[in-house]
C-alpha positions, 0 to 999 in steps of 0.5 A: 512122471512114472510108469503105469500099467495098461490096466490102470487106464482100463475103463469098462462099461455095459450097455443094454441095447434098447429099441432106440439104439436100433436101425431099420435092420433091427441091429444097433446103428453104427453111429450109436456104437461110435458115440458110446465108444468115444465116451468110453475111450475118453475115460481111458485117456484120463480126460486130459485130451480131445479125440483127434481120430478113429482108425482101424474101425471094424464092425465085425458082428451086429448087435441086436435087441437081445444083446448087451454090449460090454465096452473095454478101453485102455491106453496102448501107446503114447507120445509127448502129447498124444495117447492111443486108446484101443476100444473093443465091444464084446456082445453078450446074448442075454438069453443064451450067454453067448459072447462075441467080439462085435467091434474094435477100433483105435482112437488117438487123443491129443492133449490140447494144452501145449504146456501139458504132456502125458502124465507117464513115461512108461506103459506096462502091458499085463495081458497077451492082448495088451502085449500084442497091441503095444508091440504094433503101436509104432506101426500104427503111428507110421500108418497115421503119419502116412494117412495125414500126408495123403490127406494134406495132398488130397484136401486142396482138391475138395471144393467148398464152393456152393453147388446151388 
């Protein structure tokens, strides 16, 4: 095991928005964005893990037919068998060149094979963005742990009985 740089995990792709991506409001359907970023983030997670959760999902600005979406994903933290991936989607209006941050989220991937662990033991940030996100990784881990505890307390109250 060794150290890797955040940029060693960076996955970037561009998606041209098409009519089939749009909802009734003429903007990209949120589920389509989630589908695209799940695929993007899995590349950053090095194809060794399964998606467990998405959190801090923020739809900041809608994308429309005249936009492209540039998706960037990279690892921002890890445990023995888990990897956190930050994904952002930058919009670019194809006619004017205007760029904007339209979406971001954090995703947690878990290595399913109990015999395997992450292939590195140190993650090195290279940009100010990466330094900021890595510095707050432990806070997000604690928030996820608290959320899982709340979920375990809540789930027994959800009925699975047939209502019909």
